[in-house]
N, C-alpha and C positions, 0 to 999 in steps of 0.2 A: 508560377505559384498560383494555387487556387484561391479565388476570391469569393467572398460571401455575396449573395444576391442583395439587392438594394433593400428588400423587405427585412432580411436577416440582419443587415447592418443597422437598420433602424431599431430593431428589437434589442440588439446588443448595445447600442447607444443608450437606451433607457436603462439597461442593467448597469452599465458603467456609471452613468450619471446618478444612479441611486446610491452609490457608494459613499457612506458617510466618512468624513474625515476622522482618522484615528479610530476606525470602527472597532478594531480588536485590541484596543489599548486600555480597557478597563480590567484591572487585575484584582484578585485572581479570577480567572475564567474557568468554568467547569462544564464539561460536555459529557453526555452519556449516549452511547450508541447501542442499539440492539444488534447482536452479532450471531451469525450461524455459520458454522464451519464443517465441511464434510472432507474428510481425508481418506484416501485409498492408497494402500502401499502393496507393491508386489516385488518380491525378490527372488531372483534366480541364483541359486547357490551351485556353483560348478564343483563337481566331485571327480576326484581322480578315478580312472577305471580300476585301479588297484583296490579302491575301497568299496567297490560294489560289484555284484555279480550280474546285474541286468545290463542291457545295451545302452540304456540312458546314462548320461553323465551330468544331469542337471536335475535339482529338486526345486520345486517352486513353493514359496510361502507368500501368503496374501492376507490382508485384513483391511477393515474399514472402520471409521468412527465418525459419528455425527455429534456435534456439540452445539448447544444453545446457551445464550447468556448475554452479558453486557460487556462493553468496553468503556472504561471511564478515563477521561483525560483532564488533568488539572494543569492550567497554564499559569505560571506565577509571574511572568514578566520577561523583560529583555535582559540578555547578558551584555557585557561591555562591547562585543562585536556585532550587536544587533540581532543575534539569534534569539529565538524564543525558548525559554526553559519550560519543559513539560515533564510531567509524570504520567505514565500510562499503566493502566492495570486491566488485565483481561480476566473476567470471572465467568466461566461456563460450567456446565454440569460435567464435562469430561476433561476439561483442561483449564487449570487455574495457574496463573503466573504471578510471581512476585512483582511489586511495583518496579517499573524501570523509568529512570530519569535520564532525559536526553535533551541536548541543545539542538534546535532545529534551525538551520540557516535560512535566510530569505528565499533561497533557490530550492529548498527542500532537502538539502543534505542533512543527514542525521548523524550527530556525534553523541555517542553514549558516554555518560559520565563515569560509569563503572565499566571498565573493559571486559570484565567477566560476563556482562550481559549480552555480549555477542553470541554466546551459546544459548541464551535464554529468550531473547526477543523472538516473537513469532512473525511470520510474513504479514499477517493482517495488522499487527501492531506497527510494524515498520511502514506499511502502506498508509495507515491513518496518520501517523506522525508527519510523514512528508507532504501529505495533501493539506495539512494544517499550516504549512509555511506561509508567511506573509506574502510572498511573491510566487506561490505555486502556479498560479495562472495570472499573467499580466495583461493589461490592455493591448500591448503589442502582440501578445500570443493570440488573443481573440481576433485581432484584425488579420493576422497571418493565416488563421484557420488551422494550419498544421505546423507543428514544431517538434524538435528533438532535443534531448538532453543526454550527452555522453559523459561517462565517468570512468576514469582509469585510476585505480588505486593499488599499484603493486601487483598483488596476486589476483586481483579481480577486475573485470571490465563489465560495464553495464550501458545498454542503450535503451532509452525510453522514448517512445513516440506517442504523440498526442494529436487528436483531430477533433475540432469542435463540429458537432453535428446539428446544432441549432439550440433552441430553448424548449423546455417542457412547459406544460400548462401552468406551473407555479412560477415561471420565469427563470428557472435555474438553467445554467448551461449544461447541455448534454455532451459529454466528452468521451471519445473512444480512447482506450489506452493499451499499448503493447509494450512489453518489456523483454529484454534478452539479457541474462546474467550469466557470466562465465567465471568460475572461481578455480584457480590452480592451487597447487601446494600439496600438503599431506592428505587432505580430504577433498579432492577436486569434485566439482559438479557443474552442470549447466542447467539452467531453468528458463523456460519461456512462460510468459504470462499475457493474458489479454482480458479486457473487460470494459466496463463503462462506469462513469461517474456522473452524478448529478450534483453540480457545483453551485453553491450560493456565493456568488462573487462579492456582493456587498458586504457580507459577513465573513468572508475568507474561510469558509468551511465547506467540506463535502456534505451533502445531505444524504446521498445514497451512494454506496460503492458495491459493485458486483464484479468479482474477479475469478478467473480460473487459471491455474498454473500446473505445469508438469516439470518435475525435477528428475534428472538422469544422473545417477551416481555409479561410477565403476570402481570396484575395489579389487584386491588381488584375486579373489575367487567368487566374486559375486557381482550381480548387476541389480540395482534397485531403482524402480520407477515409482515416484510418489505424485499422485494427482490430488490436488486440493481446489475446492471451491468454497468461496466465502462471500457472505453479503453483510453489509453494515448499513444501518438506517439511523439517522439522528433522532433521538428521542427527546433530548432536552439541551438547552444551551443557556447558561446563566446570563451571558451577554445580552442575548435577544430577549430574555425574560425581563431583564432590567430595563430595556429600552421600550418595552410595550407598556 
């Protein structure tokens, strides 16, 4: 197992030592992130030779969209099983979502209160929710430098890999993140994602998130590739404002 050099360990010890007891337990807590999302999609539509006169049996469709705006999260407190109850809303110029309420377990597992929101929650919303978990990064994770989280839930399987790369000038942890998600069933797809997080461990919040993902979907007569890149930057945190 890879170990941190002595200088890095000393820096991380300062980060961990700065963690206030019950840091994120003042409710309600309100966070606002600046968000930018770029989505590009390309679909190959397979056509029967009987339907066309040319030699080609594939038509291509493509499009892209750039959105700017904000992501707002309200944390109302703990549920009986120690999850955090959160409501998240994305407001951008090209994509607006209705508020979604979710319970986020200490390890980052997200449980939607309304099952219909499975079709509505965006990748960036889900990413932000899981990184706001109370134990998204633990002292043991920091010491280990690299760690994984594997989830199998019936039709889906997910592997998340993390690696601490040091601290930035603000003292936040720099973390590389890779994800592989495979979903089976009526609408199967697989998605790979990678990116970086700047994580404020004393306040248990990501300060910056930059991610890129590619989703591959096969249907009866089409193949769709969706590339997405998004970034989020913390603009305000009511907890930190109250402490200052």
